[in-house]
DORO-754240 format. One record per residue: residue in one letter; residue number from 1; x, y, z of N, C-alpha, C, CB in turn. Coordinates in steps of 0.1 Angstrom, whole numbers. Glycine has a CB too. Layout:
   code   pos    n.c1    n.c2    n.c3   ca.c1   ca.c2   ca.c3    c.c1    c.c2    c.c3   cb.c1   cb.c2   cb.c3
      A   NUM       X       Y       Z       X       Y       Z       X       Y       Z       X       Y       Z
...
END
This chain:
   code   pos    n.c1    n.c2    n.c3   ca.c1   ca.c2   ca.c3    c.c1    c.c2    c.c3   cb.c1   cb.c2   cb.c3
      M     1      -4      64     112       4      64     101       6      79      97      -2      56      89
      T     2      19      82      94      22      96      90      19      97      75      37      99      93
      K     3      14     108      71      12     111      57      22     121      52      -3     118      55
      V     4      26     120      39      36     128      33      30     135      20      48     120      29
      K     5      33     148      18      28     155       6      38     152      -5      27     170       9
      V     6      33     150     -17      41     148     -29      37     157     -40      40     133     -33
      S     7      46     159     -49      44     168     -60      47     159     -73      52     181     -60
      M     8      38     159     -82      40     151     -95      37     160    -107      32     138     -94
      T     9      42     156    -118      39     162    -131      31     151    -139      51     167    -138
      I    10      19     154    -142      10     145    -148       3     152    -160      -1     139    -138
      D    11       1     145    -171      -6     151    -182     -19     156    -178      -8     140    -194
      D    12     -23     168    -182     -35     175    -177     -48     167    -181     -36     189    -182
      E    13     -48     161    -193     -60     154    -197     -62     141    -189     -59     151    -212
      I    14     -51     134    -187     -51     122    -179     -56     125    -165     -37     115    -178
      F    15     -50     136    -159     -54     140    -145     -69     144    -145     -45     151    -140
      A    16     -73     151    -154     -87     155    -154     -97     143    -155     -90     165    -166
      A    17     -93     133    -164    -101     121    -165    -101     113    -152     -96     113    -177
      F    18     -89     112    -146     -88     105    -134     -96     112    -122     -73     103    -130
      K    19     -95     125    -122    -102     132    -111    -117     131    -113     -98     147    -112
      N    20    -121     131    -125    -136     129    -128    -140     115    -124    -138     132    -143
      F    21    -132     105    -128    -135      91    -124    -136      90    -109    -123      82    -129
      C    22    -127      96    -101    -127      96     -87    -140     103     -81    -115     102     -81
      R    23    -143     114     -87    -155     121     -82    -168     113     -85    -156     135     -90
      Q    24    -169     107     -97    -180      99    -100    -182      87     -91    -180      95    -115
      N    25    -171      82     -86    -171      70     -77    -169      73     -63    -160      61     -82
      G    26    -171      86     -59    -171      90     -45    -158      88     -37    -182      83     -38
      M    27    -147      90     -44    -134      89     -37    -125     100     -40    -127      76     -42
      K    28    -116     102     -30    -106     113     -32     -95     108     -41    -101     118     -18
      V    29     -89     117     -49     -78     114     -58     -66     108     -50     -73     126     -66
      S    30     -63     114     -39     -51     110     -31     -54      96     -25     -48     120     -19
      T    31     -66      93     -21     -69      80     -16     -68      69     -26     -83      80      -9
      K    32     -73      72     -38     -72      63     -49     -58      60     -54     -81      68     -61
      V    33     -50      71     -55     -36      69     -58     -29      61     -48     -29      83     -59
      E    34     -31      63     -35     -25      55     -25     -29      40     -26     -29      60     -11
      Q    35     -42      38     -29     -47      24     -31     -40      18     -43     -62      24     -33
      L    36     -38      25     -54     -31      20     -66     -17      16     -63     -32      30     -77
      M    37     -10      25     -55       4      23     -51       5      10     -43       9      35     -44
      K    38      -4       8     -33      -4      -4     -25      -6     -16     -33     -15      -3     -14
      D    39     -16     -16     -42     -18     -27     -51      -6     -30     -59     -31     -24     -60
      N    40       0     -20     -65      12     -22     -73      23     -29     -65      17      -9     -79
      I    41      25     -24     -53      36     -30     -45      33     -44     -41      37     -22     -32
      K    42      20     -47     -38      16     -61     -34      17     -70     -46       1     -61     -29
      N    43      13     -66     -58      14     -74     -70      28     -76     -74       6     -68     -81
      S    44      37     -66     -72      51     -67     -76      57     -77     -66      58     -54     -74
      T    45      54     -77     -53      60     -87     -44      55    -100     -47      56     -83     -30
      L    46      42    -102     -51      37    -115     -54      44    -120     -67      22    -114     -57
      Q    47      46    -112     -77      53    -116     -89      67    -121     -86      53    -105     -99
      Q    48      74    -114     -77      88    -118     -73      88    -132     -67      94    -107     -64
      F    49      78    -134     -58      76    -147     -51      74    -158     -61      65    -146     -41
      I    50      65    -156     -71      61    -166     -81      73    -170     -89      50    -161     -90
      K    51      82    -160     -93      93    -162    -101     104    -171     -95      99    -149    -106
      Q    52     104    -171     -81     115    -179     -74     113    -194     -75     115    -175     -60
END
C-alpha cells in the first residue's frame, strides 16, 4: 500500500490532547488518524446500506 503525506490545520489544543492520548496508548498519531478514517468510511457505508 502506498502512503501519502497530508497537511491539515487543526486547533492546537485539540491536537495536543489527541497527541497525548496517542502517546499514552502507545500509538502513532498518523496510525490512529488512519484507523479513524477507515472506521468512518466503514460506518458511512454501513449506514447507506441500512437506509436502502
